N, C-alpha and C positions, 0 to 999 in steps of 0.2 A: 619614691616611697619605699620604705622597708617592706619586702615581700611578705614577711610574717605578719606585720601590722595590717597590710592590705587584706590578707586572707581573713584575719580576725574580724575586721570591720565589714568585709563583704559577706561573711557568714551571718553576721548580725542582721544586715539588711535582707538577706535571703529569707531567714526565718521570720523576721518582722512582718514581711509582706505575704509570706506563705500562709500564716495563720489568719490574716485578714481575707485574702482571696478565697480561702477554702470554705468560708461560710457566706461571704458577701455575695458571691455569684450564684448561690443556689437556694438561699433561704426563702425567696418568694415562691419558687417552685415547690419547695418542701411544704410551705404553709398552705398553698393552694391545694396540694394533694391531701391535706389533713383538715379540710373544712374551714380554712381561715382566709379565703380568697379576698374578702373585703378588708382585710387587715394587713395586706402585704406591704403597705407603705410604712408601717410602724417600725420595723427594724431599721429603716432608713430615716426614721425620725429620732429614735433613741441613740443611734450612732452619732449624729451631729449634736444632739443634746449633751451627750457626754463630752464632745469636743468643746462645747461652750463652757463646761465646768472644768475642763482640763487646765486652763491657765491658772485657776485658783490653786490647784495642786502643785503645778510646776513652779509657779512663782513663790509659793509659800514653803514648799518642802525641798524640791530638787535644786533650786538655785541657791539655797541658804544652808541646809543642814546636813544632807546626806550625799554621799558619792553617787553619781548618776547611775553607775553600773549596778549598785545595790538597790536603788529604787526600781530600776528596770526588772531586776530579778523578782522582787516582791510582787510587783504588779502582774507580771506574766504568770507566776505561780498561782496567784489568787485567781486570775482570769481563767486559767486552765481548770481550776476546781469548779468555778461557776459554770463554765461551758459544759462540763461533764454532766451537770444537772439539767441542762436545757431540754434534752429530749424527753425526760420524764414528765415535763410540764406540757407536752403537746396537746393533751385533752383539755387544758385549762388556759385559754388564750391570754387572759390577763396576767397570770403568773408567767406564762411563756415570754411575754413582752417585758415584764419586770426583770426576769433573769437576763434577757438580752441587754437590757439597760445596765444591769450590774456588771455584766461582762465588758460592755463598752466603756463603763466608768473606769475599769482597770486598763483597757487597751488604749484608748485614745490619748491619754497623756504620754504614752510611750512613743508616739509618732514624733512629737517635738523633742523628746528626750533622746531618742536614738539619733535623730539628725544633728542635734546639738553636740552629742558625744562624738560622732564621727567628725564633724567639722572642727572640733577642738583639737583633734589629733592630725589635722591636715595643714600643710604649709601653704597650699594654694587651693582653696576650696573651689574656685571657679573652674579650674582645670581637673582637679582630682575627684571632687564629689560625684560628678556624673558617672565616672568609671566605677565607683563603689555603689552608687544608688542603682545602677543597672542590675545588680544582683538581687535587689528587691523585686524588680520586674520579673527576673527569672524565677524567683520564689513564687510569685503570683501565677506564672505560667505553669510551673510544676504542680501547683495545687489544683489548677483547673484540669490538667491532663490526668492527674491522679484520681480526681473525683469522677470524671466522665469515663475514663477507660480502665484505670486500675481497680477502683472499687466495684466496677460493674461485674467483675469476675466472681464477687461474693453474693450477687443478687440474680434471681431468675424471674421475678414477677414485677419488678419496678425499675425505673431509672435510678441511678445513684443519687441524683439531685432530689429525688422524692423520698429518700431514706435518711435515717439519722446517722449513717456512717460518717459523712463529712463532719458532722458536729463533734463526734467522738475523736475524729482525726485532729480537729482544731485543739481539743482539750489536751491530747497527747503531745502534740508539737508545742503547745503553749508551755507545758511543764518542762519540756526539753529546752526551750528558749529561756525560761526562767533560770534554769541551772547554768546554761551557757553564759548568761549575762554576768554571772559571778566571776567568769574568767576574763572579762574584757579589761582593757587598759584602765588603770585607776584614773578617775575623772572627778576631782574634788569640786565642790560647789564654789562658783566664782563670786556669788553675791552675798557671801556670809557676813560681810562687814556692813551691808546696807541696812538702813532702818526699815523695819517691817511696817508696811502700811497697806491699806486697801488699794490705794492707787498703784503701788508697785506690784501687788499680787495679781491684779487684773490686767496689768500691762500698760497702765496709763503713764507711768514714768518712762517706760520704753517709748510710748507714743510721743511723749513730750520731747524726748531726745531725737526721735526720728522724724518728727512731724513737719517736714517741708511740704509745700503745696502739692508737689508731684507725688510725694510718698503718700499723702492723704488720698489723692486721686487713685493711686495704685490700690490702697486698702479698700476704698469704696467700690472700685470696679471689681476687685477680687470677690467682695461680698456679693454683689449683684449678679456677677456672671455665674456664681455657684447655684443660683436659683434654677436656671435652665439646665445646668450641669447635672443636678440631682435627678433629672428625668432619665438620664442614661443608666445610672446605677439602679434606680428604682424599677424601671419598667422594661429594660431590654430583655431580661430573662423571659418575661411573659410574652413579649413581642416575638421572640425567637420561637417559643413554644407554639404560639398561635400560627406562625408561618411554617410550621412543620419541621423545624430543625430538630435533629436528635443530637445527643451529646452537647447539651446547651453550654455547660461550663467550659467544655473543651473548645467549642466554637468561639466563645468570648475571649479565649486566650490568644486568638489571632491578633487582638488589639495589643496585647502585651508583647507579642513577637515584634510587631511594628515599633512598639515603645523601645525595645532593646536596640533596634537599629538606629533610631533617632538619638537615643541616649549616648551611644558610642560616638556619634558625630557632633554632639552638642558643643564640646569645647571649640571646635572650628566654627560652627554656626554662631555661637555666642560672640566670638571675637569679630566676626564679620557683620553680624546684624545688630548686636547690642541688646540691652534689656527691652527697650520699647518695642522693637519690631518682632522680637521673639514672642513677647506677650500678645501683640496685636495678631500675629499669625495664629497663635494658640487659641485665642478667643474666636477668631473667624472660623477656625477648623471645627469648633463645636457646632456653629450654625450650619456649615456645609454637611456635617455628619447627619444632623437631623433632617436636612433636605433630602439626603440620600435615603434615609429610613422612610420618609414620606413617599418618595418615588417608588421604593421597593415594595411598600405596603399597597400602594394604589395599583401597581401593575404586576404584582407578583414577581418582581425582578430580584431574584436571589443575589445576583452579582452586586446590585446597588446596596443591599443590606450588608453584605460582606465587606464592600468598600468602605461603608460607614464605620464598621468595626475596626478595619485596618487603619483608619485615621486616628485611632487612639494614641499612637505614638506622638503625633503632632499635638493633639488635644491636651494630653497629660504633660508631656515633657516640656513643651514650650510655655505652658502656663504654670503648673505646680512646681516643677523643678527650677525653672527660671525664677519664679517668685521666691523660693527658699534661698537661692543664691543672692538675689537682690536684697532680701532682708538681712542675710548674714553680712553682706558687704557694708551695710549701713550701721550695724549694731556694734557697740563697744563690747569688750569681753564680759563685763559684769552683767549685761542685760541680754546676752545672746539667747539664753533659754527663754526669757520672757518674750523677746521679740519673735522667736519661732512659734511660741505658744500663742501669741497674739494673731499671727498669720493663720495658724490652725483654727483658732477660735472663729475668725471671720469667714474662713473658707469652709473647712470641714464642719464647722460649728454652725454659726448663725445662717450662713448662706445655704448650706445643705439642709438645715432644719426647715427654713422657710420653703426651700424647694420641695422637700418631701411632703410637707403639709399642703402646699398649693398644688403640687402635682397630684397628690392623693385625692384632693377635692375635684380636680378636673377629670382625673381618671374615673372616679366614682360617678361623676355626672354622665360621662360617656357610657359607663358600664351599665348603669341601671340595674335590671334584674338578670342580666346576662352572666354567663360564666366567664367570658372574656370579650375583648373588643373585636369587632369585625375588621376586615382589611381596610375598608374605607374609613372607619372610625380611627384606626391607628394612623392612617395617612393624614387626617386632619389634626389629630393629637400632636404629631411630631412637628407640625408647622409652628405651633405656639412657642416652644423653646427655641426653635430656629430663629424666629423673629426677635426674641429678647436678646439672644446671644449676639445677633447682628447689631442691635442698637448699642449694646455695651461696647462692642469693638469700635464702632464709629466714634463714640464720645471719648473713649480712652485714646484712640489714635489721634484725635484732633487736639487734645489738651494736655497730654502727658509729655513731659520733657525730662529726660534722664541726664543729669549733669555730673554723674559720677565718673564719666570717662570710660575708657575701655577696661576690660577685666584686668585686675591687678593694679590699676592706678589708684592714687589716694582718693579716699571718699570725700564727699561734700562735707561730711561732719568730721572735724579733726579728731574728736575723741574716739572715733571708731577706727582710726588708722592702726595698722599692725606694726 
């Protein structure tokens, strides 16, 4: 790949995930510190809710009318402006949540758009995409380190995660990303000749083209596995705080460090294991992580908690990144944006939305009138998502059959061949 193109696409991924990680790993701690302990699951509800709506935007606008890089610029500039207003609503919980919803309405479509843009400019996405996507993980790591350690120099009476500084950092970097998007390679809409319909906007046309039995099982399993997955993003910050960890956002970046390592070896693993076993291992890793959290909570075993965080490389890379590659492999050029948006809808959208609400109800049931869960309560709490993740892994492993061959081989669907 051209080194200059690689650098441009890698920078996009770095900034794309920096702005997500900078608020996502601290917002629950911030809310708990400002009298909103019972509402900490709501940011993780509006985030997937925005992901549900994203395919409407991507399918109607980005795939048909405007160059992808220009749509990215508008969304990130608008999102930066909205995030700059979020801290001022801290004393008004409803407005606080509404503004986070507005921000996520801008951000979540950019996940599918940025992935589609990168893959459009790659000759071999199976081999090249992980090398670029790893810079997104590095962006998430840098955001956590900056919050926990860098911003701490400006505070004397609170942890950085308890302050509004990370939110202002998200706004500033969001503006920078919006301007940078205008410099990305020109990426014209590929679906502009398609007839506009509700079916195509929500991805049903893409589903019709891609809908083999195994692909449908993949989509269904992706949706259901994201219900227990949501518990990690929603409650790990609170779990670490209750376990006495300091520099919470920084500790969580250990997961992204692991992610970098596995991302770099993904092309080799992908060639040896194939789609099915990459996904099975990824799903199983989520169950093992929660078992480690349960063990760590029950016995005060810090090493078990850290080991669970370090499993993030397997959990995320083997499931989400492999899933994106699998979807791209099946999709024809005209529906790649829709297909990626459909995957985002079902995972980051419907699955995480259900997970946030179900997890919030279960957490509130355990919480009662307490400020936080006890160690024994957290131990029981983590067993629930572990069991569900294990069941999804077993069903998927038993019935999924990938007939697309090894990476780079012709797809099952002739219309999607390059």
